VMD Tcl script that builds the backbone (N, CA, C; Angstrom):
set m [mol new atoms 303]
animate dup $m
set s [atomselect $m all]
$s set {name element resname resid chain x y z} {
  {N N MET 1 A 60.542 83.142 41.522}
  {CA C MET 1 A 59.762 84.218 41.325}
  {C C MET 1 A 60.191 85.186 40.097}
  {N N GLU 2 A 59.372 85.985 39.626}
  {CA C GLU 2 A 58.885 87.247 38.528}
  {C C GLU 2 A 60.491 87.901 38.965}
  {N N ASP 3 A 60.757 88.705 38.043}
  {CA C ASP 3 A 62.157 88.973 37.515}
  {C C ASP 3 A 61.734 90.502 38.244}
  {N N ARG 4 A 60.627 91.079 38.584}
  {CA C ARG 4 A 60.389 92.397 38.856}
  {C C ARG 4 A 60.270 92.518 40.595}
  {N N ALA 5 A 60.026 91.380 40.910}
  {CA C ALA 5 A 59.596 91.136 42.561}
  {C C ALA 5 A 61.312 90.702 42.954}
  {N N ILE 6 A 61.942 89.721 42.375}
  {CA C ILE 6 A 63.592 89.817 42.507}
  {C C ILE 6 A 64.053 91.226 42.652}
  {N N GLU 7 A 63.835 92.055 41.659}
  {CA C GLU 7 A 64.394 93.540 41.316}
  {C C GLU 7 A 64.174 94.187 42.621}
  {N N ARG 8 A 62.888 94.049 42.912}
  {CA C ARG 8 A 62.612 94.997 44.492}
  {C C ARG 8 A 63.168 94.305 45.592}
  {N N LEU 9 A 63.224 93.183 45.844}
  {CA C LEU 9 A 63.850 92.512 46.812}
  {C C LEU 9 A 65.346 93.207 47.160}
  {N N THR 10 A 65.776 93.258 45.950}
  {CA C THR 10 A 67.182 93.340 45.447}
  {C C THR 10 A 67.447 94.734 46.175}
  {N N ASP 11 A 66.718 95.285 45.460}
  {CA C ASP 11 A 66.493 97.079 46.069}
  {C C ASP 11 A 66.489 97.440 47.299}
  {N N LEU 12 A 65.403 96.582 48.081}
  {CA C LEU 12 A 65.151 96.900 49.538}
  {C C LEU 12 A 66.780 95.981 49.971}
  {N N TYR 13 A 67.163 95.196 50.009}
  {CA C TYR 13 A 67.771 94.612 50.582}
  {C C TYR 13 A 69.223 95.444 50.366}
  {N N ASP 14 A 69.650 96.036 49.342}
  {CA C ASP 14 A 70.744 96.923 49.049}
  {C C ASP 14 A 70.794 98.398 49.528}
  {N N PHE 15 A 69.506 98.931 49.268}
  {CA C PHE 15 A 69.616 100.508 49.126}
  {C C PHE 15 A 68.970 100.394 50.641}
  {N N TRP 16 A 67.748 100.081 51.285}
  {CA C TRP 16 A 66.784 100.085 52.083}
  {C C TRP 16 A 67.459 99.493 53.764}
  {N N MET 17 A 68.042 98.597 53.885}
  {CA C MET 17 A 68.381 98.024 54.820}
  {C C MET 17 A 69.514 97.916 55.354}
  {N N PRO 18 A 70.709 98.746 54.638}
  {CA C PRO 18 A 71.478 99.481 55.411}
  {C C PRO 18 A 71.204 100.507 56.482}
  {N N TYR 19 A 69.733 101.085 56.088}
  {CA C TYR 19 A 69.495 102.017 57.014}
  {C C TYR 19 A 68.918 101.770 57.970}
  {N N VAL 20 A 68.030 100.294 58.101}
  {CA C VAL 20 A 67.124 99.915 59.398}
  {C C VAL 20 A 68.182 99.832 60.456}
  {N N THR 21 A 68.244 100.267 61.599}
  {CA C THR 21 A 68.753 99.938 62.971}
  {C C THR 21 A 68.188 99.096 63.761}
  {N N ASP 22 A 66.781 99.055 63.896}
  {CA C ASP 22 A 65.849 98.014 64.291}
  {C C ASP 22 A 64.965 97.185 63.426}
  {N N ASP 23 A 65.356 95.725 63.631}
  {CA C ASP 23 A 64.441 94.711 62.332}
  {C C ASP 23 A 63.774 94.274 63.278}
  {N N SER 24 A 62.910 94.490 64.569}
  {CA C SER 24 A 61.987 94.093 65.245}
  {C C SER 24 A 60.404 94.155 64.395}
  {N N VAL 25 A 59.727 93.152 64.608}
  {CA C VAL 25 A 58.827 93.263 64.078}
  {C C VAL 25 A 57.382 93.846 64.985}
  {N N PHE 26 A 56.244 94.551 65.166}
  {CA C PHE 26 A 55.311 94.649 65.216}
  {C C PHE 26 A 54.451 93.358 65.508}
  {N N PRO 27 A 54.339 93.050 66.193}
  {CA C PRO 27 A 53.822 91.570 66.676}
  {C C PRO 27 A 51.771 91.581 65.782}
  {N N ILE 28 A 51.567 90.640 65.025}
  {CA C ILE 28 A 50.330 90.840 64.830}
  {C C ILE 28 A 49.098 90.048 65.428}
  {N N ASP 29 A 49.669 89.719 66.986}
  {CA C ASP 29 A 48.322 89.426 67.698}
  {C C ASP 29 A 48.520 90.096 68.841}
  {N N CYS 30 A 48.562 91.551 68.872}
  {CA C CYS 30 A 48.630 92.598 69.956}
  {C C CYS 30 A 47.064 92.466 69.587}
  {N N VAL 31 A 46.772 92.793 71.557}
  {CA C VAL 31 A 44.884 92.764 71.669}
  {C C VAL 31 A 45.228 94.222 71.912}
  {N N TYR 32 A 43.865 94.760 71.629}
  {CA C TYR 32 A 43.695 96.445 71.572}
  {C C TYR 32 A 42.321 96.459 72.286}
  {N N THR 33 A 42.366 97.481 73.200}
  {CA C THR 33 A 41.054 97.759 73.940}
  {C C THR 33 A 39.968 98.572 72.949}
  {N N LYS 34 A 38.752 98.756 73.206}
  {CA C LYS 34 A 37.723 99.086 72.497}
  {C C LYS 34 A 38.418 100.618 72.396}
  {N N ASP 35 A 38.417 101.388 73.330}
  {CA C ASP 35 A 39.253 102.742 72.891}
  {C C ASP 35 A 39.960 102.412 72.119}
  {N N GLU 36 A 41.058 102.417 72.251}
  {CA C GLU 36 A 41.927 102.423 71.372}
  {C C GLU 36 A 41.686 101.421 70.185}
  {N N LEU 37 A 40.831 100.746 69.480}
  {CA C LEU 37 A 40.273 100.041 68.226}
  {C C LEU 37 A 39.831 101.291 67.331}
  {N N ASP 38 A 38.697 102.428 68.322}
  {CA C ASP 38 A 38.456 103.692 68.180}
  {C C ASP 38 A 38.650 104.402 67.727}
  {N N VAL 39 A 40.287 104.691 68.098}
  {CA C VAL 39 A 41.112 105.726 67.452}
  {C C VAL 39 A 41.583 104.974 66.287}
  {N N ILE 40 A 42.211 103.674 66.012}
  {CA C ILE 40 A 42.926 103.050 64.912}
  {C C ILE 40 A 41.856 103.486 63.864}
  {N N ASP 41 A 40.355 103.187 64.485}
  {CA C ASP 41 A 39.529 103.557 62.954}
  {C C ASP 41 A 39.203 104.951 62.414}
  {N N MET 42 A 39.498 105.657 63.796}
  {CA C MET 42 A 39.239 107.053 63.577}
  {C C MET 42 A 40.392 107.735 62.729}
  {N N TYR 43 A 41.629 107.326 62.522}
  {CA C TYR 43 A 43.075 107.833 62.014}
  {C C TYR 43 A 43.371 107.252 60.933}
  {N N LYS 44 A 43.472 105.570 61.132}
  {CA C LYS 44 A 44.550 104.679 60.205}
  {C C LYS 44 A 44.282 105.061 58.710}
  {N N THR 45 A 42.612 105.066 58.109}
  {CA C THR 45 A 42.759 105.643 56.679}
  {C C THR 45 A 42.911 106.493 56.072}
  {N N ASP 46 A 43.122 107.885 56.967}
  {CA C ASP 46 A 43.800 109.154 56.991}
  {C C ASP 46 A 44.855 109.360 56.404}
  {N N PHE 47 A 45.862 108.192 57.567}
  {CA C PHE 47 A 47.262 108.076 58.461}
  {C C PHE 47 A 47.538 107.467 56.726}
  {N N GLU 48 A 47.152 106.334 56.692}
  {CA C GLU 48 A 47.827 105.551 55.670}
  {C C GLU 48 A 47.815 106.234 54.240}
  {N N ASN 49 A 46.469 106.976 53.586}
  {CA C ASN 49 A 46.170 107.629 52.644}
  {C C ASN 49 A 46.982 108.834 51.902}
  {N N THR 50 A 47.293 109.373 53.485}
  {CA C THR 50 A 48.215 110.737 53.354}
  {C C THR 50 A 49.645 110.399 53.234}
  {N N ILE 51 A 50.181 109.209 53.652}
  {CA C ILE 51 A 51.658 108.522 53.382}
  {C C ILE 51 A 51.715 108.172 52.080}
  {N N SER 52 A 51.120 107.370 51.601}
  {CA C SER 52 A 50.716 106.721 50.013}
  {C C SER 52 A 50.738 108.752 49.051}
  {N N GLU 53 A 50.256 109.129 49.408}
  {CA C GLU 53 A 50.053 110.302 48.810}
  {C C GLU 53 A 51.299 111.050 48.745}
  {N N TYR 54 A 52.174 111.188 50.095}
  {CA C TYR 54 A 53.493 111.748 49.695}
  {C C TYR 54 A 54.115 111.199 48.945}
  {N N GLU 55 A 54.322 110.009 49.510}
  {CA C GLU 55 A 55.039 109.017 49.056}
  {C C GLU 55 A 55.210 108.843 47.499}
  {N N GLY 56 A 54.109 108.771 47.104}
  {CA C GLY 56 A 53.908 108.916 45.485}
  {C C GLY 56 A 55.051 110.649 44.813}
  {N N LYS 57 A 54.307 111.191 45.818}
  {CA C LYS 57 A 54.872 112.679 44.900}
  {C C LYS 57 A 56.330 112.844 45.203}
  {N N TRP 58 A 57.081 112.412 46.052}
  {CA C TRP 58 A 58.569 112.518 46.092}
  {C C TRP 58 A 59.072 111.262 45.466}
  {N N LEU 59 A 58.229 110.243 45.429}
  {CA C LEU 59 A 59.053 109.106 44.239}
  {C C LEU 59 A 59.094 109.956 42.795}
  {N N LYS 60 A 58.266 110.602 42.663}
  {CA C LYS 60 A 58.049 111.244 40.808}
  {C C LYS 60 A 58.913 112.638 40.902}
  {N N ASP 61 A 59.103 112.918 42.151}
  {CA C ASP 61 A 59.678 114.468 42.420}
  {C C ASP 61 A 60.880 114.547 42.705}
  {N N GLY 62 A 61.179 113.325 43.381}
  {CA C GLY 62 A 62.728 113.855 43.756}
  {C C GLY 62 A 63.154 113.646 44.995}
  {N N GLY 63 A 62.087 113.034 46.308}
  {CA C GLY 63 A 62.240 113.352 47.547}
  {C C GLY 63 A 61.904 114.761 48.044}
  {N N PRO 64 A 61.710 114.812 49.475}
  {CA C PRO 64 A 60.767 115.815 49.725}
  {C C PRO 64 A 62.192 117.016 50.214}
  {N N SER 65 A 61.569 118.504 49.992}
  {CA C SER 65 A 62.761 119.219 50.350}
  {C C SER 65 A 62.447 119.401 52.161}
  {N N ASP 66 A 63.465 120.520 52.774}
  {CA C ASP 66 A 63.137 120.109 53.943}
  {C C ASP 66 A 62.127 121.022 54.745}
  {N N ALA 67 A 61.606 122.074 53.754}
  {CA C ALA 67 A 60.030 122.482 54.077}
  {C C ALA 67 A 58.907 121.309 54.149}
  {N N GLU 68 A 59.575 120.758 52.512}
  {CA C GLU 68 A 57.935 119.502 52.214}
  {C C GLU 68 A 57.976 118.600 53.510}
  {N N TRP 69 A 59.306 118.125 54.083}
  {CA C TRP 69 A 59.071 117.451 55.186}
  {C C TRP 69 A 58.598 117.777 56.920}
  {N N VAL 70 A 59.347 119.076 56.970}
  {CA C VAL 70 A 58.168 119.750 58.183}
  {C C VAL 70 A 56.826 119.655 58.157}
  {N N ALA 71 A 56.523 119.768 56.971}
  {CA C ALA 71 A 54.947 119.763 56.146}
  {C C ALA 71 A 54.357 118.798 56.738}
  {N N PHE 72 A 54.967 117.756 56.072}
  {CA C PHE 72 A 54.354 116.513 55.898}
  {C C PHE 72 A 54.342 115.832 57.608}
  {N N LYS 73 A 55.466 115.847 58.191}
  {CA C LYS 73 A 54.987 115.943 60.031}
  {C C LYS 73 A 54.270 116.879 60.541}
  {N N THR 74 A 54.022 117.548 59.867}
  {CA C THR 74 A 52.988 118.589 60.655}
  {C C THR 74 A 51.607 118.253 60.458}
  {N N THR 75 A 51.372 117.678 59.233}
  {CA C THR 75 A 50.380 117.166 59.234}
  {C C THR 75 A 50.050 115.983 59.171}
  {N N MET 76 A 50.992 114.929 59.233}
  {CA C MET 76 A 50.549 113.437 59.884}
  {C C MET 76 A 50.169 113.910 61.529}
  {N N LYS 77 A 50.520 114.799 62.243}
  {CA C LYS 77 A 50.578 114.674 63.989}
  {C C LYS 77 A 48.916 115.552 63.610}
  {N N GLU 78 A 49.005 116.769 63.035}
  {CA C GLU 78 A 47.604 117.596 63.048}
  {C C GLU 78 A 46.544 116.946 62.608}
  {N N SER 79 A 46.616 116.413 61.628}
  {CA C SER 79 A 45.152 115.692 61.110}
  {C C SER 79 A 44.638 114.781 60.744}
  {N N CYS 80 A 45.999 113.606 60.939}
  {CA C CYS 80 A 46.084 112.189 60.824}
  {C C CYS 80 A 46.404 111.563 62.159}
  {N N GLY 81 A 46.399 112.096 63.198}
  {CA C GLY 81 A 46.346 111.401 64.131}
  {C C GLY 81 A 48.040 110.548 64.559}
  {N N ALA 82 A 48.840 111.255 63.965}
  {CA C ALA 82 A 50.027 110.253 64.251}
  {C C ALA 82 A 50.339 110.020 65.802}
  {N N ASP 83 A 50.232 110.712 66.650}
  {CA C ASP 83 A 50.921 110.957 67.721}
  {C C ASP 83 A 49.973 109.983 68.544}
  {N N GLU 84 A 48.713 109.818 68.216}
  {CA C GLU 84 A 47.284 109.424 69.065}
  {C C GLU 84 A 47.655 107.726 68.707}
  {N N LEU 85 A 47.878 107.482 67.178}
  {CA C LEU 85 A 48.277 106.284 66.867}
  {C C LEU 85 A 49.373 105.755 67.297}
  {N N LEU 86 A 50.745 106.316 67.592}
  {CA C LEU 86 A 51.822 105.892 68.499}
  {C C LEU 86 A 51.513 105.237 69.418}
  {N N GLU 87 A 50.608 106.199 70.112}
  {CA C GLU 87 A 50.641 105.974 71.542}
  {C C GLU 87 A 49.712 104.410 71.652}
  {N N VAL 88 A 48.815 104.386 70.587}
  {CA C VAL 88 A 47.939 103.012 70.825}
  {C C VAL 88 A 48.517 101.620 70.558}
  {N N TYR 89 A 49.400 101.843 69.778}
  {CA C TYR 89 A 50.241 101.050 69.077}
  {C C TYR 89 A 51.587 100.620 70.430}
  {N N LYS 90 A 51.857 101.879 71.060}
  {CA C LYS 90 A 52.841 101.494 71.924}
  {C C LYS 90 A 51.977 100.448 73.341}
  {N N ALA 91 A 51.211 100.920 73.615}
  {CA C ALA 91 A 50.630 100.530 74.889}
  {C C ALA 91 A 49.942 99.037 74.248}
  {N N ALA 92 A 49.820 98.873 72.811}
  {CA C ALA 92 A 49.360 97.503 72.575}
  {C C ALA 92 A 50.561 96.500 73.252}
  {N N TYR 93 A 51.525 96.969 72.438}
  {CA C TYR 93 A 53.068 96.515 72.183}
  {C C TYR 93 A 53.270 96.060 74.109}
  {N N ALA 94 A 53.245 97.271 74.705}
  {CA C ALA 94 A 53.352 97.240 76.020}
  {C C ALA 94 A 52.828 96.026 76.777}
  {N N ARG 95 A 51.688 95.931 76.393}
  {CA C ARG 95 A 50.974 94.999 77.151}
  {C C ARG 95 A 51.122 93.324 76.742}
  {N N TYR 96 A 51.574 93.382 75.368}
  {CA C TYR 96 A 52.113 92.110 74.218}
  {C C TYR 96 A 53.387 91.687 75.328}
  {N N LYS 97 A 53.918 92.532 75.531}
  {CA C LYS 97 A 55.699 92.132 75.942}
  {C C LYS 97 A 55.203 91.805 77.798}
  {N N ASP 98 A 54.621 91.997 78.221}
  {CA C ASP 98 A 54.055 92.161 79.679}
  {C C ASP 98 A 53.394 90.627 79.592}
  {N N ALA 99 A 52.777 90.335 78.650}
  {CA C ALA 99 A 52.039 88.927 78.661}
  {C C ALA 99 A 52.974 88.079 78.333}
  {N N ALA 100 A 54.083 88.136 77.799}
  {CA C ALA 100 A 54.981 87.582 77.061}
  {C C ALA 100 A 56.515 87.111 78.124}
  {N N GLU 101 A 55.895 87.756 79.130}
  {CA C GLU 101 A 57.062 87.452 80.005}
  {C C GLU 101 A 56.610 86.489 81.384}
}
mol reanalyze $m
mol bondsrecalc $m
mol representation Tube
mol addrep $m
């Protein structure tokens, strides 16, 4: 592995993983309904772009203030479909778990 890749993995395990309380992974083989796929198509790009934008800003500027964090969450819910996407993923995961049992 290249030195920078090793450094990133080390940072991940040393600085981020201690804060992870749930290490479950969303299954890649969940099946979505047509309506769910429409919701994902409608919001996913804006959702991911907004996260990248804020993430870059906070990495550069040293993290969000309390007011910025509240504004971020509001933007994600009101403009980026966070609640709608969460419901889609929860529904698909519930179906996945039911089928696995």
